[in-house]
N, C-alpha and C positions, 0 to 999 in steps of 0.2 A: 697341543691345541685344546682350547677350552670350549666345551659345548654349551651353548646358551641354555639357560634354565627352561625356556619355553619350548626347546626342541622336543618333538614328539617321541624321540627315542628314550628320553628319561622321564616322560610323563607316565603316571599310572593310567593304564588303558581304560578308556570309557567308551560309552556308546553315545552318539550324537543323533538328535532328531532335528532336522531343519524344516520348519513350517514354511511353506511357500505360498505366496499369493500373487495376484496379477500385478499390482503396482499402484503408485500414487504420485502425483506431483508434490514437490516440496512446498509449494504455495500456489495461490490462484492468480498471481500476477502474470503478465504477458510472457515474460522470458522463462519463468518456471514452467508455465504451461507449454510453451513452445518446445523446451528441452524434453519434457515428458512425452508430448505427442509425437515428436520426431523419432524418439526411440521406439515408442509403441507402434507407430504406423510404418516404421521402416522394417519391422519384423516380417519376414516373408512367410512365416506361419500364419500371420494375421492378414496381410495383403500380399498375395503371391504374384502380382503383376511383375513383368520384367523390370529390373532396376532402371534400365535406360529410359523406359516409359514413365515409371512411377515416381522416381526421385525428383526429376524436374517439376512435375506436377505438384508433388508434396511440398518441396522446399520453396518453390516459387509462387504457388497460388494458395494451396490449402493452409499452410502454416502462416500465411499473412493475416488471415481473418479468424480462423478457427480457434486460436488460443484465447481470443476475446470472449467468444461465445462459451467455450468450455470453462474459462475462468469464472464467468458470471454464474454458471451452473454450479461449479464447485463452491463458490462463495456462499450460495444459498443453503448448502448442507454442511459447511465447514465446522469442525470442532474448534471453536475459537478459544476455549479454555486451554486446550493443549497445543493450539496452533498447528493442526494437522487434519488430514481427512479422516472421516469415520472408519474407513477401511483400515487405515494404519492403527487407529485406536483399538479396534476390535481384534485385529491380527495379533498385536502385542498382548492384548488381554488373554487371548487363547493360549499363546505360548507361555505366558507367566503362570497361568492357572494350571496348565498341564505340568509345568516344572514342579509346582507345589504337590501335585498328585504323585509324581514319581520320586520326588526328592532329588538330591544332587550327588548321591553316593556313586551311582553307576551311569545314570542317563542325564545328558545335558541337552537342553532345548535352546535353539536359536530360531530366528525368523528372518525371512528375506523376501524381497520383491523381484519379480521378473523385470519390471521396468521401474526406475526410480530408486529411492533409498528407503530403508537400508538394503543394500544390494545382496543378491544371492551369493556373490563371491565373498563379500564380507562375512556373511553367515557361515560359510564353509571354513574360512580362515579362522574365525573365532572358535569353531568346534575343534578344528585340528590343533589350535593353540592350547586348548584345554585338555588335550590328550585323547581325543576321540579317534580311534582307529577303525571304527565301524560307524557308518552314518546312514540313517534312513531319510530319504527325501520324501516328505509328506505334503502333497499339494492339497490345498483347500478347494478342490473341485469335486463335487459328488459324481459328475458325469465326465467321461473322457471326451476331449476334442483336441485336434491338432493345434488350434490357436490358443488353447489354455494349458492343459496338462502337459502336452508334448513340448510346447515351447518353454515351459517352466523347467522341465528336465533337460532340454537342450542347453539352456543357460547354465544350469548346474554342471553339466558335463564339460561345457566349455571352460568353466573355472577349474575343473579338475585337471585339465590339460597342462596347467601351470605348476602342478604339484610334482615335486621330485619323488616323494613317497606318497602314493595315493592310498587313501583309506579304502576299506571294503564298503561297497555301496549297495543299498536296496532302494527301490522306488515303490511308493504305495500305489495300490490299484484303485480304480474308481469304486465308489460305494453307493451307487445310485439305487440299488435294490436291496441293500442291507436291511434286514428286518428291523433292527433296532433303530437305524436311521429313519426308516419309514414311520415307525411308532413315534419317534421324537418330533418329526415333522407334523404328523397328524395331531399330536397333543398340543403343539404350538398353535395350530389353527383353532382347535376347540377352545383353548384357554383365551386366545385373543377375541374370538367371537362372543365369548361370555361377557366381555366388556362393552359390546356394542348394544345399542338400543333395540335393534331389530335384526333378524337373520337375513343375510344376503340371499337374493334370488339366484344368483350365479356366482361361481368362483372361477377366476382366471388363474391358471398357473402359467406365469409369463417367464419364459426362458430366454437367455441372451441368444440372439440369432447368429447364424453364419450363412454364407452364400449356399444356395441349394446345390450347386455343383460339388461342394465338399461331401455332401451325402452321396451323390452319384459316384464320387471317387472312392468311397469306402469308409468315410469317417462315421463312427457309430453314434455320434452325439445325439442326433435326432431320435434314434431308437431308444437310447438310454433316457432321454428326457421324457418321452412318451411313457416309458415303463415306470419311472418315478411317479409321474402324475397319476397313472392308472392305479398303482399300488396304494397311494395315499387316498385316492377317491374310494377305492374298494374298502379300505380300512375304515373310512368314515361313513360309508353307506350312502354316498351321494349318487343321484341318477346321472347317467352320461350326458344328458342334454342340459344339465345344470352345472357342468364342470368342463371348462374349455381350455385346451392347450393353446398357447399363443407364443410368438417369438418377437422380441423387441430389438431396438438398437441397430437397425439396418443402416448400411452406409454405401453410397455409390449407386450406380444405375442398374446393376444386375439384379436378378431375382434372388431373394433370400428365402429361408425356410418360412413357410406360411402355416396358419394364418398370422397376419401381423397384429401385434398387440394394440397399436393405436387405432387401426381400422376396425378391429373387433370391438373395442370400447365404444367407438362412435356408433357402430351398427347396433349394439345392444341398447344404447340410449334411444336411438331412432325407432327401435322395435318396441319400445315401451317398458323396457326393464328399468326399474327405479333404484334397485340396490344391488351393488356388486362388491366383491372382495377380491383383492389381488395378492398373490404370493409369488415369490420368485425363487424356486428351489435350485436353480443353477448356481446361486451364490451362497456361500457359507456365511458371509458377513455382509452387512449393509454397506452400500457404496453409492457412487454417483448414479449408477444405472437403476438402483432401487429407490433411493431416497429422493432423487430429483426427477428422474424420468417416469417412475411409477407413482410414488406417493404424492408428488406435486403436479407434474404435467398430466399424468394419467387421470388423476382426480379432476383437475380443471377441464380436461377433455370431456369426461363423462358428464359433469355438471353443466357445461356449456351447451351440450346437445340434448338436455332434458332430463338427465338422471338426477336423483335426489341424494343418494348416499354412496360414496366410494371409500371403502376402508382398505388400507394397506396393512398386510400382516407381515411384521418384521422377519428378517432372516434369523437364524438360530443364534448368531453372534457368539458372545462368550457367556451365554447362560449356562446354568448348572447342568441341565439335561444334555446340552450339546457337548460340554466338557466331559461329562461322564461317558458319552458315546465315543468321543474321540480318544479318550484314554483307553477304552477297551479295544478300539480299532487299532490303535498304535501298538498296544501289547500284542495283538494278533500278528501285526506286521513284523514285530521284533522276535517272533517265535524262533527259538534256537540260539538267539543272541543273549537273551535275558536268562 
C-alpha cells in the first residue's frame, strides 16, 4: 500500500495556529446574504429559541427581507478592491503578518470563519495537511461570550470529529484584561484623537450586545466588557462621567444588555453634548457592526439630534502594535509546545 505524500504520518511534525473570527458573507447580493444569515441565525449559541419555533420564523419571514437590508449595509462598507468584506481583509492580514513573525519552520498559520468562508473546517484540514500535530485555536475575541468564542470553538471541535487521527488541541483564553492589550487599546485612542480638531466631551465604548438573560445564566461577557472599558479609562485618566459603556446591535423583542448605544447617542445629543468619540473594543477588526452601524449610522444619529462631531476610533485591525501583541499572546499560549 502506498501512503499519500500529504498523509500526516510522513509529514515533519509542526505546530498549527488557526485564527478564528465570526464570519462574512461571500458577497452582498440577496442569495449570498441569505446563505450567510441562515447559517448565522440558525446557530443556537446565537439564537437559542426552540428550533420548532425559530426556524419557520427565520426561513419564512426574516430571511425574506433581511438579506436586502443587510446586503445594502454590507455594500456601504465593502472592500471593492478585493471583492470582500473588511473583516475578511483584516483577518487575512493578521494571519499573514503573524506568519511572517513566526516564520514557517515550525509554526503554520491559517484562518477561518465560524460562518461563511473560508470555513473553520478548511483551516483545520489545511493545517493537518501541512503536518501539524498540535493546533492552537486562537479566536479574535478579547472577551468571552457563548455566542462568540464558545461557538467558534464548537465549530472547530465539530470538524475534529471527522478526523481519524486528531491532533493535540489548545484553545486560547480571553484577553480582555491583558495589560499589553489595554495599553495598545489606549494608545490607539490617543493616536486617533491627535488627528481630530477638538477633544471629544464623551467617549463611548460600544460593545456588541447579547440578551440580558445570558448574563443572568452565567455568561461573563458583560463583566469582561466593563472591565476592559474601566482599565482603558483608568489608563487614560478620563473621568467616569465622560466615559460611557454601551451595547449595540440588539435583535428581537426581549431586553438586551443596557445602556443601548443608539439610545445613548441620541440622549447625549439632546443633553447638549456636541462632540463624542466611539470605540468598539469587543471587535479585534473592523466589520459591519463598527464601520456601518457605528461609524455611519451612529454618526448620522448624533448629528441629526443636534451633535456637531462624532468620530469613530477604528479597531486595532492588522496594525503593528496589534500584531506585536498577538504574537506575544500566541507565544504565551504555545508555552511548552515551542
